[in-house]
N, C-alpha and C positions, 0 to 999 in steps of 0.2 A: 762293811767297814774294812777297807783295805789297809794293810800294814805298810808303813814306810820302808824304804830300802834298808836303812840301818836296822830296823826291827826284824826284817826278814833275814838279814845276815845273822842276827842274834839267835833267831829261831833255828837256823841251820846249824850254828855252832853248838847250841845246847842239844839239839837232836843228835848230832854226831857224837857228842860226849856220852849221851845216854845209850846209843846203839853200840858204841865201843865198850862201855861197861857191861852191857848185856852179852856182847861177844866174848869178852874175857871171863865173865862169870860162867857162861855156858847157856845156850838157848834153852836147853831142857831143864836147867837148874833154876832159872829166874822165874819168879811168880808172874802169871799172865797179866797182872795189873800193871806191871812196869811197862808193858808194851803200849798201853794207852797214851801216856804223855809222850813217849818216844815217837810214836806214829803221828800224834797231833802236832808236834814241833816240826817234823818233816813236811807234813801237809801244809802247815802255815807258812813255812819257808818257800814252798813251791808255788802255792796259790796266792799268798798274801792275805788269806782269810783265816784268822785265828778264832776258833769256835769259843774257847774259854774267854778270850778278851771281849768278844761280842756279847756273850752272856753276862759277864760281870758288868760291862758298861750299861747294858739295858737294865739290869737289876738295880744298880746304884744311880741310874739316871744321868750318866755322863752324856754330854752332847758331842756329836761328831764334828771335828773341825777338818776342813779340806787340807789335803797334803799335796804337794807337787812331787810326783815320782818321776 
């Protein structure tokens, strides 16, 4: 399930906000769990494949509709 371009931009924006917050808080101060969504958002923005979006869609039975990128 590939994400559309606007969704990929959203993933990039949220990922940048999370990484900026981690930077300002301090990399050694932040709990390791906060790195998971930050890395996931950046991964989704780069590849267009969001692991959590795919997992939730499969669990709830959403069907995939084709997008034109």
